[in-house]
Phi, psi and omega in degrees: 000139172276205176296139180262157185237141183229145172248139184231121176268160187059042189270358185282346180198178171047226189300321178298311182299321180298323174291324173304305183307312186287318177303318176298319180302323185271012174080015175282151160272140187229143167250111177269129187233136176191178185281325190276106181301312185305312181296315180296319180299321184288324186289319180294318182297320182288315192252344188081009179287150164282155180222157185217124184272122186204135166273110188282359173272358179250122188291326178296323177296319186289328178293321176292317174301321176296311178303318172297318181289324177291337181269353188246006173136173176294155181235131179246340186206150180236127164249108174281097181248337181308135178175186179166168177237157182220104178090173179212032181275166183289160175308314181297323185260348184286160181273133177300330173292333177294315179293329175295314186290327175293323176297315183302308190278325186271340184238302186295317180299321177291332172289318177300313189287318181299318177301317184290320190273331186299322175301324179285330172289321177293326178294326171292320183292318179304318178283317189252344192075195179084214184212182183214170183222144175233117182237133181235133174273112179251242178178155178302342171295342174273006184234324189221124180283155174215158183293136181083001184255016183315313180278327183283322179302312182305312178298312178287324169306316178299318180294322175298314179297320180299323179289321175306312184294314181301318180297323178289316181292338178267356176311129177105344173252157187274065180222119181274146177238117185236138174242128177246121185247090176292144163272228184294113175237134177269105177234166182296334199232343184306302181298323183293323174294312190294319188253027176056041182075011177279098192293331175296308178295329182289323185278338192303316190291340178269354191296125177057025169274128181276123173056061165302156179293164180242169177298331179289327178295316183286325175302324179288326174296321174300310187284333175294314177304311187291331185267008171287165184306137188297340176270009182250113175248123172273087185306309180223124180244111169257128187228124185228156170290158187293338181291342182254113176270331186204165174311330186246009181239100185237134167280132172243137185097175186295140176282135183208156179283150178289141177297152176298145182286000000 
């Protein structure tokens, strides 16, 4: 089998960019997809990855992505990474517009891209044999609710359900469906988007938390899952820093053993 190719969404920064870098280091051909052309151009220059500018909440952009992928070679894996949170208000007080944006990017974009890419994965399997992968980055917010998480919880719970159903639908085909659900990951932009560019609010959740996860930690998990033997499916991978027991249960300050009684 020749070089394998993967498409990674949300590739302009954070987990997506780190995933593109690591796949390239492992010898994969990579197509990085995001809205920001300047960020993608810099990533392409750094890594040698191919890039495609698209807003995944716009069907015409996803159709154009499908056409590009179909015309540019076989495809072996999809990493649905694009997503985000908006606000930390209560269910009562939060803006419906924020919920709609979160559902669009965390759920409907995953559905759009998965629907576009699945025929291409099947085409590659038919031509080459082997198997393919669909991996989606969700969140522990899609498994455990927390105060202020209403819209984000709802969207990520839906993304989790989407992956569960897709795995049932694809049973019998050599296509793995993998979900990676990270906990606290400190990246440059997640908090800034959530809090409308307020750097103080964006930094507060990580204050005095020892060693939150990095984008590179999640990228390592993604690439490891996709590169495992094709008969092994890591259906659901939950990954949190040791300091985080649950979304709302964080240790702050240095970790240390309790003194003996």
